[in-house]
C-alpha positions in Angstrom: 132.4 114.1 138.1 133.8 112.3 135.0 131.4 111.3 132.3 131.3 107.6 131.4 133.7 106.6 128.7 132.1 106.2 125.3 133.4 104.7 122.1 135.3 107.0 119.7 135.0 107.0 115.9 138.0 107.3 113.6 138.0 107.2 109.8 141.4 106.5 108.2 142.8 105.9 104.6 143.9 102.5 103.4 145.2 101.5 100.0 144.0 97.8 99.9 140.7 96.8 101.6 141.3 93.1 101.5 144.7 93.4 103.2 143.2 95.8 105.6 140.3 93.4 106.4 142.8 90.6 107.0 145.1 92.7 109.2 142.4 94.2 111.5 140.3 91.1 111.7 142.9 88.3 111.8 146.0 90.1 113.3 144.3 92.5 115.7 141.1 90.5 116.4 138.7 93.3 115.4 135.1 92.4 114.7 134.0 93.6 111.3 130.8 95.6 111.0 129.2 97.2 108.0 131.1 97.5 104.8 130.9 98.5 101.1 133.2 98.2 98.1 135.2 101.2 99.4 135.0 101.2 103.2 134.9 98.8 106.2 133.8 99.4 109.8 135.7 97.6 112.6 135.3 97.3 116.3 138.8 98.0 117.8 138.4 97.1 121.5 134.8 98.5 121.3 135.7 101.7 119.3 134.5 102.3 115.8 137.2 102.7 113.2 136.4 102.9 109.5 138.9 102.1 106.8 138.3 104.1 103.6 139.9 103.0 100.3 142.2 105.8 99.0 144.9 105.8 96.4 147.7 106.8 98.9 148.0 106.7 102.6 148.2 109.8 104.8 151.7 111.3 105.2 153.7 110.9 108.4 156.1 112.8 110.5 157.7 112.1 113.8 158.0 113.8 117.2 160.2 112.8 120.1 158.4 111.5 123.3 160.4 110.2 126.3 163.0 107.9 124.7 161.5 107.2 121.2 160.5 109.0 118.0 156.7 108.7 117.7 155.0 108.7 114.3 152.4 111.5 113.7 149.6 110.9 112.9 148.9 107.6 114.7 145.9 106.1 116.6 145.3 103.2 118.9 143.8 102.1 122.2 144.7 102.3 125.9 144.3 98.9 127.5 144.6 97.4 131.0 148.1 96.1 131.4 147.0 92.4 131.2 145.1 92.9 128.0 148.1 94.9 126.6 150.5 92.1 127.5 148.2 89.5 125.7 148.1 91.7 122.6 151.9 92.3 122.7 152.5 88.6 123.1 150.3 87.7 120.1 152.0 90.4 117.9 155.5 89.3 118.9 154.7 85.7 118.1 154.0 86.6 114.5 156.6 87.1 111.8 154.6 89.4 109.7 154.2 92.5 111.9 155.6 95.8 110.6 157.1 97.1 113.9 157.8 100.8 114.5 158.7 100.2 118.1 158.5 96.8 119.8 157.0 96.6 123.3 158.7 98.9 125.8 158.0 100.9 128.9 157.9 104.7 128.7 158.1 107.2 131.5 159.5 104.5 133.8 159.1 105.4 137.5 157.2 108.6 136.6 153.6 109.5 136.7 152.0 108.1 133.6 154.3 105.1 133.4 153.1 103.0 130.5 153.8 100.0 128.3 153.6 100.8 124.6 154.2 99.4 121.2 153.8 100.9 117.7 153.0 99.0 114.5 151.9 99.8 110.9 148.9 98.3 109.1 149.3 97.2 105.5 148.6 100.7 104.2 151.3 102.2 106.4 149.0 103.7 109.1 150.8 103.9 112.4 149.0 102.4 115.5 149.9 102.6 119.1 148.7 100.4 121.9 149.3 101.5 125.5 149.0 99.5 128.6 148.5 100.9 132.1 148.6 99.1 135.4 146.0 101.6 136.6 143.8 103.5 134.3 143.9 106.4 136.8 147.5 107.0 135.6 146.4 107.8 132.0 146.3 111.6 132.6 148.8 111.7 135.6 151.2 114.6 135.6 
């Protein structure tokens, strides 16, 4: 028996709180929660993420997955495919998105086939949004 899915919590570094607020609220559509002069809570599709003001963002490396190089670390959300398509469409319609990988399909025709896209926030943090036609495919092997 699988436990019900509960929201995750993630804290991450940012270099500019006002640019971060505008990006997560206005670009990604996150709801803002509590905040102070050095951190902001957001609801990212029902998950709690907290942007903490720091002088420099976290470092990044890459690893190869399927057909693309994936930034590490990164974070994001797995969405039903229709919600993913809506988000991808909104992002593609904007001219100010820092794309790492534009929308594409990974593992095509294989277990775990998924739509994915990677972007950077204003502090350089990498985000991935995945879309699945069936959430049961998330951990398919």
